[in-house]
Biopython code that builds the backbone (N, CA, C, O; Angstrom):
import numpy as np
from Bio.PDB.StructureBuilder import StructureBuilder

atoms = [
    (1, "UNK", "N", (-26.682, -36.854, 30.676)),
    (1, "UNK", "CA", (-25.969, -38.086, 30.997)),
    (1, "UNK", "C", (-24.776, -38.264, 30.057)),
    (1, "UNK", "O", (-24.724, -37.706, 28.961)),
    (2, "UNK", "N", (-23.851, -39.042, 30.520)),
    (2, "UNK", "CA", (-22.557, -39.158, 29.863)),
    (2, "UNK", "C", (-22.434, -40.462, 29.086)),
    (2, "UNK", "O", (-22.694, -41.538, 29.624)),
    (3, "UNK", "N", (-22.034, -40.364, 27.809)),
    (3, "UNK", "CA", (-21.835, -41.535, 26.965)),
    (3, "UNK", "C", (-20.538, -42.267, 27.253)),
    (3, "UNK", "O", (-20.229, -43.261, 26.596)),
    (4, "UNK", "N", (-19.766, -41.782, 28.239)),
    (4, "UNK", "CA", (-18.499, -42.424, 28.591)),
    (4, "UNK", "C", (-18.673, -43.466, 29.694)),
    (4, "UNK", "O", (-17.744, -44.213, 29.998)),
    (5, "UNK", "N", (-19.875, -43.513, 30.297)),
    (5, "UNK", "CA", (-20.162, -44.474, 31.366)),
    (5, "UNK", "C", (-21.182, -45.489, 30.878)),
    (5, "UNK", "O", (-22.276, -45.122, 30.450)),
    (6, "UNK", "N", (-20.824, -46.754, 30.941)),
    (6, "UNK", "CA", (-21.688, -47.836, 30.450)),
    (6, "UNK", "C", (-23.011, -47.896, 31.214)),
    (6, "UNK", "O", (-24.042, -48.258, 30.646)),
    (7, "UNK", "N", (-22.982, -47.543, 32.495)),
    (7, "UNK", "CA", (-24.186, -47.602, 33.326)),
    (7, "UNK", "C", (-25.275, -46.643, 32.848)),
    (7, "UNK", "O", (-26.448, -46.849, 33.160)),
    (8, "UNK", "N", (-24.916, -45.610, 32.106)),
    (8, "UNK", "CA", (-25.887, -44.630, 31.608)),
    (8, "UNK", "C", (-26.612, -45.113, 30.354)),
    (8, "UNK", "O", (-27.582, -44.487, 29.928)),
    (9, "UNK", "N", (-26.159, -46.213, 29.758)),
    (9, "UNK", "CA", (-26.689, -46.661, 28.472)),
    (9, "UNK", "C", (-27.559, -47.903, 28.621)),
    (9, "UNK", "O", (-27.285, -48.780, 29.440)),
    (10, "UNK", "N", (-28.615, -47.958, 27.808)),
    (10, "UNK", "CA", (-29.489, -49.121, 27.759)),
    (10, "UNK", "C", (-29.895, -49.374, 26.316)),
    (10, "UNK", "O", (-29.921, -48.455, 25.498)),
    (11, "UNK", "N", (-30.209, -50.622, 26.011)),
    (11, "UNK", "CA", (-30.690, -50.992, 24.687)),
    (11, "UNK", "C", (-31.939, -50.159, 24.378)),
    (11, "UNK", "O", (-32.817, -50.007, 25.227)),
    (12, "UNK", "N", (-32.006, -49.628, 23.166)),
    (12, "UNK", "CA", (-33.171, -48.867, 22.732)),
    (12, "UNK", "C", (-33.045, -47.364, 22.886)),
    (12, "UNK", "O", (-33.857, -46.623, 22.331)),
    (13, "UNK", "N", (-32.052, -46.893, 23.621)),
    (13, "UNK", "CA", (-31.867, -45.445, 23.792)),
    (13, "UNK", "C", (-31.504, -44.792, 22.464)),
    (13, "UNK", "O", (-30.840, -45.402, 21.626)),
    (14, "UNK", "N", (-31.943, -43.550, 22.276)),
    (14, "UNK", "CA", (-31.562, -42.755, 21.113)),
    (14, "UNK", "C", (-30.292, -41.998, 21.453)),
    (14, "UNK", "O", (-30.253, -41.241, 22.423)),
    (15, "UNK", "N", (-29.242, -42.204, 20.647)),
    (15, "UNK", "CA", (-27.938, -41.600, 20.925)),
    (15, "UNK", "C", (-27.311, -41.061, 19.646)),
    (15, "UNK", "O", (-27.700, -41.428, 18.537)),
    (16, "UNK", "N", (-26.332, -40.181, 19.828)),
    (16, "UNK", "CA", (-25.470, -39.746, 18.734)),
    (16, "UNK", "C", (-24.128, -40.431, 18.930)),
    (16, "UNK", "O", (-23.553, -40.390, 20.018)),
    (17, "UNK", "N", (-23.627, -41.071, 17.859)),
    (17, "UNK", "CA", (-22.322, -41.726, 17.921)),
    (17, "UNK", "C", (-21.409, -41.134, 16.849)),
    (17, "UNK", "O", (-21.870, -40.518, 15.887)),
    (18, "UNK", "N", (-20.115, -41.332, 17.036)),
    (18, "UNK", "CA", (-19.157, -40.989, 15.993)),
    (18, "UNK", "C", (-18.619, -42.308, 15.437)),
    (18, "UNK", "O", (-18.088, -43.139, 16.174)),
    (19, "UNK", "N", (-18.768, -42.480, 14.123)),
    (19, "UNK", "CA", (-18.261, -43.674, 13.448)),
    (19, "UNK", "C", (-16.752, -43.559, 13.301)),
    (19, "UNK", "O", (-16.212, -42.453, 13.300)),
    (20, "UNK", "N", (-16.069, -44.685, 13.177)),
    (20, "UNK", "CA", (-14.608, -44.697, 13.010)),
    (20, "UNK", "C", (-14.181, -43.808, 11.844)),
    (20, "UNK", "O", (-13.220, -43.046, 11.956)),
    (21, "UNK", "N", (-14.904, -43.908, 10.718)),
    (21, "UNK", "CA", (-14.533, -43.135, 9.523)),
    (21, "UNK", "C", (-14.753, -41.636, 9.703)),
    (21, "UNK", "O", (-14.194, -40.832, 8.957)),
    (22, "UNK", "N", (-15.572, -41.254, 10.699)),
    (22, "UNK", "CA", (-15.892, -39.842, 10.929)),
    (22, "UNK", "C", (-15.160, -39.240, 12.120)),
    (22, "UNK", "O", (-15.457, -38.114, 12.519)),
    (23, "UNK", "N", (-14.216, -39.963, 12.690)),
    (23, "UNK", "CA", (-13.533, -39.459, 13.884)),
    (23, "UNK", "C", (-12.780, -38.164, 13.624)),
    (23, "UNK", "O", (-12.736, -37.297, 14.497)),
    (24, "UNK", "N", (-12.193, -38.015, 12.460)),
    (24, "UNK", "CA", (-11.441, -36.789, 12.153)),
    (24, "UNK", "C", (-12.352, -35.577, 12.022)),
    (24, "UNK", "O", (-11.999, -34.482, 12.459)),
    (25, "UNK", "N", (-13.518, -35.770, 11.422)),
    (25, "UNK", "CA", (-14.434, -34.643, 11.201)),
    (25, "UNK", "C", (-15.362, -34.423, 12.390)),
    (25, "UNK", "O", (-15.864, -33.316, 12.587)),
    (26, "UNK", "N", (-15.595, -35.469, 13.186)),
    (26, "UNK", "CA", (-16.499, -35.350, 14.314)),
    (26, "UNK", "C", (-17.969, -35.450, 13.934)),
    (26, "UNK", "O", (-18.842, -35.165, 14.753)),
    (27, "UNK", "N", (-18.248, -35.852, 12.698)),
    (27, "UNK", "CA", (-19.630, -36.005, 12.234)),
    (27, "UNK", "C", (-20.343, -37.057, 13.081)),
    (27, "UNK", "O", (-19.816, -38.143, 13.324)),
    (28, "UNK", "N", (-21.559, -36.710, 13.527)),
    (28, "UNK", "CA", (-22.317, -37.616, 14.390)),
    (28, "UNK", "C", (-23.393, -38.347, 13.599)),
    (28, "UNK", "O", (-23.939, -37.818, 12.631)),
    (29, "UNK", "N", (-23.687, -39.567, 14.024)),
    (29, "UNK", "CA", (-24.731, -40.399, 13.440)),
    (29, "UNK", "C", (-25.721, -40.721, 14.548)),
    (29, "UNK", "O", (-25.319, -41.150, 15.629)),
    (30, "UNK", "N", (-27.007, -40.521, 14.297)),
    (30, "UNK", "CA", (-28.034, -40.737, 15.313)),
    (30, "UNK", "C", (-28.743, -42.072, 15.093)),
    (30, "UNK", "O", (-29.022, -42.460, 13.959)),
    (31, "UNK", "N", (-29.027, -42.759, 16.183)),
    (31, "UNK", "CA", (-29.764, -44.008, 16.094)),
    (31, "UNK", "C", (-30.037, -44.588, 17.463)),
    (31, "UNK", "O", (-29.640, -44.031, 18.487)),
    (32, "UNK", "N", (-30.724, -45.720, 17.461)),
    (32, "UNK", "CA", (-31.084, -46.413, 18.697)),
    (32, "UNK", "C", (-30.092, -47.549, 18.964)),
    (32, "UNK", "O", (-29.680, -48.258, 18.047)),
    (33, "UNK", "N", (-29.722, -47.704, 20.225)),
    (33, "UNK", "CA", (-28.752, -48.729, 20.605)),
    (33, "UNK", "C", (-29.354, -50.122, 20.421)),
    (33, "UNK", "O", (-30.413, -50.442, 20.962)),
    (34, "UNK", "N", (-28.645, -50.937, 19.641)),
    (34, "UNK", "CA", (-29.029, -52.339, 19.451)),
    (34, "UNK", "C", (-28.212, -53.233, 20.392)),
    (34, "UNK", "O", (-28.743, -54.151, 21.018)),
    (35, "UNK", "N", (-26.901, -52.942, 20.477)),
    (35, "UNK", "CA", (-25.991, -53.706, 21.340)),
    (35, "UNK", "C", (-24.959, -52.777, 21.936)),
    (35, "UNK", "O", (-24.536, -51.813, 21.299)),
    (36, "UNK", "N", (-24.552, -53.069, 23.167)),
    (36, "UNK", "CA", (-23.454, -52.348, 23.808)),
    (36, "UNK", "C", (-22.223, -53.234, 23.684)),
    (36, "UNK", "O", (-22.205, -54.359, 24.183)),
    (37, "UNK", "N", (-21.194, -52.720, 23.014)),
    (37, "UNK", "CA", (-20.032, -53.544, 22.672)),
    (37, "UNK", "C", (-18.870, -53.415, 23.654)),
    (37, "UNK", "O", (-18.086, -54.353, 23.798)),
    (38, "UNK", "N", (-18.743, -52.281, 24.330)),
    (38, "UNK", "CA", (-17.661, -52.085, 25.294)),
    (38, "UNK", "C", (-18.005, -52.813, 26.586)),
    (38, "UNK", "O", (-19.086, -52.617, 27.141)),
    (39, "UNK", "N", (-17.092, -53.652, 27.068)),
    (39, "UNK", "CA", (-17.334, -54.404, 28.299)),
    (39, "UNK", "C", (-16.975, -53.628, 29.557)),
    (39, "UNK", "O", (-17.581, -53.839, 30.608)),
    (40, "UNK", "N", (-15.985, -52.724, 29.463)),
    (40, "UNK", "CA", (-15.577, -51.977, 30.654)),
    (40, "UNK", "C", (-16.639, -50.952, 31.040)),
    (40, "UNK", "O", (-17.455, -50.553, 30.209)),
    (41, "UNK", "N", (-16.628, -50.531, 32.291)),
    (41, "UNK", "CA", (-17.660, -49.616, 32.800)),
    (41, "UNK", "C", (-17.480, -48.198, 32.287)),
    (41, "UNK", "O", (-18.438, -47.426, 32.259)),
    (42, "UNK", "N", (-16.258, -47.841, 31.879)),
    (42, "UNK", "CA", (-15.987, -46.490, 31.367)),
    (42, "UNK", "C", (-15.015, -46.560, 30.197)),
    (42, "UNK", "O", (-14.224, -47.495, 30.077)),
    (43, "UNK", "N", (-15.095, -45.541, 29.335)),
    (43, "UNK", "CA", (-14.120, -45.395, 28.256)),
    (43, "UNK", "C", (-13.973, -43.909, 27.969)),
    (43, "UNK", "O", (-14.979, -43.220, 27.800)),
    (44, "UNK", "N", (-12.748, -43.396, 27.908)),
    (44, "UNK", "CA", (-12.540, -41.948, 27.745)),
    (44, "UNK", "C", (-13.072, -41.369, 26.429)),
    (44, "UNK", "O", (-13.343, -40.170, 26.354)),
    (45, "UNK", "N", (-13.225, -42.194, 25.400)),
    (45, "UNK", "CA", (-13.706, -41.703, 24.099)),
    (45, "UNK", "C", (-15.175, -42.038, 23.854)),
    (45, "UNK", "O", (-15.715, -41.723, 22.794)),
    (46, "UNK", "N", (-15.818, -42.670, 24.825)),
    (46, "UNK", "CA", (-17.221, -43.051, 24.689)),
    (46, "UNK", "C", (-17.363, -44.554, 24.575)),
    (46, "UNK", "O", (-16.482, -45.239, 24.056)),
    (47, "UNK", "N", (-18.487, -45.059, 25.066)),
    (47, "UNK", "CA", (-18.772, -46.496, 25.016)),
    (47, "UNK", "C", (-19.124, -46.881, 23.585)),
    (47, "UNK", "O", (-19.902, -46.191, 22.927)),
    (48, "UNK", "N", (-18.554, -47.979, 23.105)),
    (48, "UNK", "CA", (-18.812, -48.438, 21.738)),
    (48, "UNK", "C", (-20.125, -49.209, 21.696)),
    (48, "UNK", "O", (-20.359, -50.114, 22.497)),
    (49, "UNK", "N", (-20.982, -48.829, 20.739)),
    (49, "UNK", "CA", (-22.288, -49.473, 20.585)),
    (49, "UNK", "C", (-22.555, -49.773, 19.120)),
    (49, "UNK", "O", (-21.910, -49.224, 18.228)),
    (50, "UNK", "N", (-23.528, -50.663, 18.890)),
    (50, "UNK", "CA", (-24.040, -50.930, 17.550)),
    (50, "UNK", "C", (-25.448, -50.356, 17.485)),
    (50, "UNK", "O", (-26.262, -50.579, 18.382)),
    (51, "UNK", "N", (-25.729, -49.617, 16.418)),
    (51, "UNK", "CA", (-27.055, -49.044, 16.235)),
    (51, "UNK", "C", (-27.980, -50.025, 15.529)),
    (51, "UNK", "O", (-27.538, -50.843, 14.723)),
    (52, "UNK", "N", (-29.255, -49.933, 15.839)),
    (52, "UNK", "CA", (-30.267, -50.777, 15.196)),
    (52, "UNK", "C", (-30.382, -50.424, 13.711)),
    (52, "UNK", "O", (-30.659, -51.290, 12.882)),
    (53, "UNK", "N", (-30.169, -49.161, 13.385)),
    (53, "UNK", "CA", (-30.275, -48.688, 12.008)),
    (53, "UNK", "C", (-28.981, -49.005, 11.253)),
    (53, "UNK", "O", (-27.987, -48.293, 11.397)),
    (54, "UNK", "N", (-28.992, -50.046, 10.471)),
    (54, "UNK", "CA", (-27.860, -50.373, 9.618)),
    (54, "UNK", "C", (-26.694, -51.045, 10.313)),
    (54, "UNK", "O", (-25.634, -51.208, 9.709)),
    (55, "UNK", "N", (-26.858, -51.438, 11.562)),
    (55, "UNK", "CA", (-25.783, -52.092, 12.324)),
    (55, "UNK", "C", (-24.485, -51.289, 12.313)),
    (55, "UNK", "O", (-23.399, -51.869, 12.288)),
    (56, "UNK", "N", (-24.587, -49.957, 12.332)),
    (56, "UNK", "CA", (-23.403, -49.110, 12.373)),
    (56, "UNK", "C", (-22.806, -49.134, 13.776)),
    (56, "UNK", "O", (-23.530, -49.180, 14.770)),
    (57, "UNK", "N", (-21.470, -49.103, 13.843)),
    (57, "UNK", "CA", (-20.757, -49.186, 15.118)),
    (57, "UNK", "C", (-19.964, -47.908, 15.334)),
    (57, "UNK", "O", (-19.277, -47.423, 14.436)),
    (58, "UNK", "N", (-20.075, -47.370, 16.552)),
    (58, "UNK", "CA", (-19.320, -46.175, 16.896)),
    (58, "UNK", "C", (-19.375, -45.927, 18.392)),
    (58, "UNK", "O", (-19.958, -46.704, 19.148)),
    (59, "UNK", "N", (-18.752, -44.821, 18.807)),
    (59, "UNK", "CA", (-18.680, -44.473, 20.229)),
    (59, "UNK", "C", (-19.702, -43.390, 20.558)),
    (59, "UNK", "O", (-19.838, -42.407, 19.829)),
    (60, "UNK", "N", (-20.421, -43.584, 21.672)),
    (60, "UNK", "CA", (-21.481, -42.662, 22.079)),
    (60, "UNK", "C", (-20.878, -41.319, 22.484)),
    (60, "UNK", "O", (-20.003, -41.250, 23.347)),
    (61, "UNK", "N", (-21.362, -40.258, 21.847)),
    (61, "UNK", "CA", (-20.950, -38.905, 22.174)),
    (61, "UNK", "C", (-22.021, -38.180, 22.976)),
    (61, "UNK", "O", (-21.715, -37.328, 23.810)),
    (62, "UNK", "N", (-23.291, -38.528, 22.716)),
    (62, "UNK", "CA", (-24.390, -37.814, 23.342)),
    (62, "UNK", "C", (-25.597, -38.732, 23.480)),
    (62, "UNK", "O", (-25.926, -39.473, 22.555)),
    (63, "UNK", "N", (-26.252, -38.683, 24.628)),
    (63, "UNK", "CA", (-27.509, -39.407, 24.833)),
    (63, "UNK", "C", (-28.634, -38.425, 24.545)),
    (63, "UNK", "O", (-28.734, -37.382, 25.189)),
    (64, "UNK", "N", (-29.484, -38.761, 23.572)),
    (64, "UNK", "CA", (-30.543, -37.856, 23.122)),
    (64, "UNK", "C", (-31.845, -38.092, 23.868)),
    (64, "UNK", "O", (-32.457, -37.143, 24.359)),
    (65, "UNK", "N", (-32.275, -39.345, 23.961)),
    (65, "UNK", "CA", (-33.602, -39.637, 24.499)),
    (65, "UNK", "C", (-33.575, -40.883, 25.371)),
    (65, "UNK", "O", (-33.051, -41.928, 24.988)),
    (66, "UNK", "N", (-34.160, -40.736, 26.560)),
    (66, "UNK", "CA", (-34.283, -41.874, 27.463)),
    (66, "UNK", "C", (-35.734, -42.079, 27.886)),
    (66, "UNK", "O", (-36.023, -43.026, 28.619)),
    (67, "UNK", "N", (-36.657, -41.220, 27.445)),
    (67, "UNK", "CA", (-38.054, -41.215, 27.908)),
    (67, "UNK", "C", (-38.761, -42.537, 27.713)),
    (67, "UNK", "O", (-39.514, -42.968, 28.586)),
    (68, "UNK", "N", (-38.533, -43.198, 26.572)),
    (68, "UNK", "CA", (-39.272, -44.423, 26.256)),
    (68, "UNK", "C", (-38.939, -45.580, 27.207)),
    (68, "UNK", "O", (-39.618, -46.606, 27.187)),
    (69, "UNK", "N", (-37.912, -45.427, 28.029)),
    (69, "UNK", "CA", (-37.489, -46.504, 28.915)),
    (69, "UNK", "C", (-38.296, -46.542, 30.214)),
    (69, "UNK", "O", (-38.191, -47.506, 30.973)),
    (70, "UNK", "N", (-39.092, -45.516, 30.477)),
    (70, "UNK", "CA", (-39.856, -45.433, 31.738)),
    (70, "UNK", "C", (-40.922, -46.473, 31.806)),
    (70, "UNK", "O", (-41.654, -46.543, 32.794)),
]
sb = StructureBuilder()
sb.init_structure("model")
sb.init_model(0)
sb.init_chain("A")
sb.init_seg("    ")
for serial, (resi, resn, name, xyz) in enumerate(atoms, 1):
    if name == "N":
        sb.init_residue(resn, " ", resi, " ")
    sb.init_atom(name, np.array(xyz, "f"), 0.0, 1.0, " ", f" {name:<3s}", serial, name[0])
structure = sb.get_structure()
């Protein structure tokens, strides 16, 4: 699934995001979605979310786990 489409994301999903400070290096941060911050249905650089772990904010690059949502 694609982190560029808001419809693919739900609260609690495990995702990899890129933080603003890590955009140049591409370093990813893993965590669970606490809030979805982007209002539009799509974004070319990834939907902006806040992680539950430390309230870090970044754009979703990869969706890791959706199993717990079943």
